[in-house]
C-alpha positions in Angstrom: 66.1 101.0 123.5 66.4 101.5 119.8 63.5 102.0 117.4 62.1 99.5 114.9 64.1 98.6 111.8 64.7 96.7 108.9 66.4 93.8 110.9 67.7 93.0 114.1 71.0 91.6 112.3 72.8 92.1 109.0 75.4 89.2 108.0 77.7 90.7 105.4 79.2 87.6 103.4 77.6 84.5 102.6 80.6 82.1 103.7 80.7 79.7 106.1 81.5 82.2 108.9 78.7 84.5 107.8 76.1 81.5 107.2 76.7 80.1 110.6 76.4 83.4 112.3 73.0 84.1 110.7 72.0 80.6 111.8 73.0 81.4 115.3 71.2 84.7 115.5 68.2 83.7 113.6 67.8 80.7 116.3 67.8 83.1 119.2 64.6 85.1 117.4 66.3 87.8 115.9 65.1 88.8 112.4 68.3 88.3 110.2 69.3 89.2 106.7 72.4 87.5 104.8 73.8 89.8 102.3 76.1 88.4 99.7 77.5 90.1 96.7 78.1 86.9 94.6 78.9 83.3 95.1 77.3 82.1 98.3 79.9 80.0 100.0 82.8 82.0 99.3 86.1 80.5 99.2 84.9 77.2 99.5 82.1 77.0 96.6 85.3 77.0 94.3 86.7 74.0 96.0 86.1 70.8 94.2 86.7 68.0 97.3 86.6 69.0 101.2 88.2 66.3 103.0 88.9 68.0 106.4 85.3 69.3 107.8 84.3 67.2 110.4 81.1 64.7 109.4 82.1 64.8 105.4 84.5 62.4 104.7 84.5 64.0 101.2 82.4 66.5 99.8 82.1 69.1 96.9 82.5 72.8 98.1 79.4 74.0 96.3 77.5 71.5 97.7 78.4 72.0 101.2 77.9 75.7 100.9 74.3 74.9 99.5 73.5 72.8 102.6 74.8 75.4 104.8 72.6 78.2 102.9 69.5 75.9 103.1 69.7 74.9 107.1 70.1 79.2 107.3 66.7 79.9 105.3 65.1 76.7 107.3 65.8 78.7 110.6 64.4 82.1 108.9 67.4 84.0 107.7 66.4 86.1 104.6 69.1 86.0 101.8 69.7 88.7 99.5 72.2 89.7 96.4 73.7 92.6 97.7 76.8 94.7 97.7 77.3 96.5 100.6 79.4 100.1 100.5 79.3 101.4 103.9 78.0 101.1 107.7 77.3 104.0 109.5 75.2 105.5 112.6 75.6 103.9 116.4 72.6 102.4 118.1 71.2 102.3 114.5 73.3 100.6 112.3 73.1 102.0 108.7 74.2 99.4 105.9 74.6 101.3 102.7 74.0 98.9 99.7 73.6 99.2 95.8 69.7 99.0 96.4 69.4 101.4 99.1 70.0 101.9 102.5 68.9 99.0 105.3 68.8 99.7 109.0 69.5 97.2 111.9 70.8 97.0 115.3 74.0 94.7 114.9 76.2 94.2 111.8 78.5 91.1 111.4 81.3 91.3 108.9 82.0 88.3 106.7 83.5 89.8 104.0 86.3 86.9 103.1 89.4 87.6 101.1 90.4 87.9 97.6 93.4 86.4 95.6 96.7 88.0 96.2 98.5 88.8 93.1 102.1 88.7 92.2 102.6 92.4 91.1 104.7 91.6 88.2 104.3 92.9 84.5 101.6 91.1 82.4 99.7 90.0 85.2 96.6 92.4 85.0 97.0 92.1 81.1 96.6 88.4 80.9 94.1 87.9 83.8 91.0 85.8 82.2 93.3 85.4 79.2 95.6 82.5 80.6 96.1 84.0 84.0 93.5 82.4 86.7 92.8 82.2 90.5 90.5 79.1 90.5 91.4 76.1 89.0 87.7 74.7 89.3 86.0 77.8 87.7 88.7 77.8 85.0 90.7 74.7 84.8 88.1 72.9 82.0 89.7 75.4 79.4 93.3 73.7 79.8 92.5 70.1 79.2 95.5 68.2 77.4 97.4 71.5 77.5 100.4 72.8 79.9 99.7 75.1 82.7 101.4 76.3 85.7 100.6 76.4 89.3 102.3 79.4 91.5 102.9 78.5 95.2 103.5 75.8 97.5 100.4 76.0 100.0 97.5 73.7 100.7 95.8 75.6 98.1 98.2 75.6 95.4 98.9 71.8 95.7 95.3 71.0 95.9 94.5 73.0 92.9 97.3 71.2 90.9 96.0 67.9 91.7 92.7 69.1 90.3 94.2 70.4 87.4 96.3 67.1 86.9 93.1 65.3 86.1 92.7 67.6 82.9 95.7 69.0 81.5 98.4 67.1 80.0 101.1 68.5 82.2 101.1 70.9 85.6 104.1 72.8 86.4 104.5 74.0 90.3 106.4 77.0 90.5 107.5 77.5 94.2 109.8 80.1 95.6 111.2 78.0 98.3 112.9 74.3 98.2 109.9 72.5 100.1 106.1 72.8 99.9 104.1 74.2 102.7 101.0 71.8 102.0 99.1 69.0 104.0 101.7 66.2 104.2 98.7 64.0 102.7 98.6 66.3 99.8 102.1 66.6 99.3 102.5 63.1 98.9 99.6 62.7 96.1 100.8 65.7 94.4 104.6 64.1 94.0 103.2 60.5 93.2 101.0 62.3 90.1 103.3 61.6 86.8 102.1 64.7 85.2 102.8 67.1 87.9 106.4 68.5 87.9 108.2 70.7 90.2 110.2 74.1 89.8 112.1 75.1 93.4 113.4 78.0 94.6 111.7 80.2 91.9 109.8 83.0 91.2 107.8 84.6 88.4 108.9 88.0 87.4 106.7 88.4 84.3 103.9 87.1 82.2 104.6 87.2 78.6 102.0 86.8 75.4 100.2 88.3 72.6 96.7 88.0 72.7 96.8 85.2 75.4 99.4 84.1 77.9 102.1 82.3 76.3 105.2 81.9 78.5 106.4 83.1 82.1 109.7 84.5 82.6 111.2 83.0 85.6 113.9 84.0 88.2 116.0 81.4 90.5 116.1 83.4 93.8 119.4 81.5 94.8 121.5 81.9 91.7 119.7 84.7 90.3 119.5 82.5 86.8 116.4 83.9 84.7 114.8 81.4 82.3 111.3 81.5 80.3 108.6 78.5 80.5 106.3 78.1 77.7 102.6 77.5 79.2 99.2 77.5 77.8 97.7 78.7 81.2 98.9 79.9 84.6 97.1 79.7 88.1 98.4 81.6 91.2 97.8 80.8 94.8 99.9 82.6 96.8 97.8 84.0 99.7 94.8 86.3 99.9 94.0 89.8 100.9 91.1 90.6 103.3 88.2 92.3 101.2 88.1 95.1 104.0 89.1 98.3 102.4 85.6 99.6 103.0 84.9 98.6 106.5 84.7 101.3 108.9 86.6 99.5 112.0 90.1 99.4 112.8 92.2 96.9 111.0 96.0 95.6 111.6 98.6 96.4 109.0 97.7 93.7 106.7 94.0 95.0 106.3 92.9 92.0 108.9 90.0 93.3 110.9 91.0 93.5 114.8 88.6 92.0 117.1 88.4 90.8 120.8 87.6 87.4 121.9 84.1 87.6 121.4 84.7 89.1 117.7 83.6 92.6 118.5 85.2 95.3 116.3 86.4 98.7 117.4 82.8 99.8 116.8 80.2 98.5 119.3 77.6 96.6 117.6 80.0 95.5 114.5 81.4 92.0 114.7 83.9 90.1 112.5 84.2 86.5 111.5 86.2 84.3 109.2 89.1 85.2 107.0 88.6 88.7 107.4 89.7 88.9 111.2 92.7 88.4 112.6 92.7 84.7 113.2 95.8 82.7 112.5 94.5 80.2 110.3 91.9 79.9 107.5 89.9 76.8 107.5 86.0 75.9 107.4 86.5 74.6 110.9 87.6 77.9 111.9 85.1 80.0 110.3 82.1 78.3 111.6 83.7 78.7 114.8 83.9 82.2 114.3 80.4 82.4 112.8 79.3 80.7 116.2 80.7 83.4 118.4 79.8 86.1 116.3 76.2 85.1 116.1 76.2 84.8 119.8 78.1 88.1 120.6 75.7 89.9 118.3 72.7 88.3 120.2 73.9 89.4 123.8 75.0 92.7 122.3 71.4 93.5 121.2 69.8 92.0 124.4 72.1 94.6 126.1 70.3 97.4 124.0 66.8 96.7 125.7 
């Protein structure tokens, strides 16, 4: 039996998976802390409209995140803005944060992922100066201007549709000859008069002076190079799990290895949501992960008695 600690469970990450985990552990009577270093809701908080989450025909992402957090607090979950640096200990978990160490019996990792970069010249130079990764955050800067959207998946097409309501022209640049987004989103994008597509093409360089001015492009089939003048560029080519500091086993891509109970390689540490090995990253699957991780953490703590 472990000694008295600061918390029973510390959930790291305030996205749908983390909030759901916290709701489940709190409802089980466990003292639960939800630690989030930034915006509650994670990626969903940056989404204008969510149309595939059951119970809401359409809802703003930040609004949904706020509803989730309010429900967690009502269940007794404590919420703090903290940056977690490391986790050590065995039966007693020591969670090292920027405001000191906290102790608990179980940890649930819901640290999510960060936008993947292209890794080409000029990308770091013009980040925030024409290069962006969130249309909801920065799209308003490009009202009546010309912007590029790099990518062809759901995120890219949905953000292109959002930008089309602001920008004069949106140019989607995709390395394949067809989109990978949901059919409804593809049809909506194709129907927009101010959305254009450049197929079979990658960006090889971002060019400008103080701010981004143009993109250097290369056709992957013909190797033909060209330049495209734009006022801004938004990149959506996947994500990288934010797990570089996490002391558990991960796969080659950095995603946390878990079993069917979402237990990691370290007893008492669980992982839920976009940071684990799951096949798809959706709000519904994140919430499902949260329910499993919260229940598994509860069972683990019960086993310590």
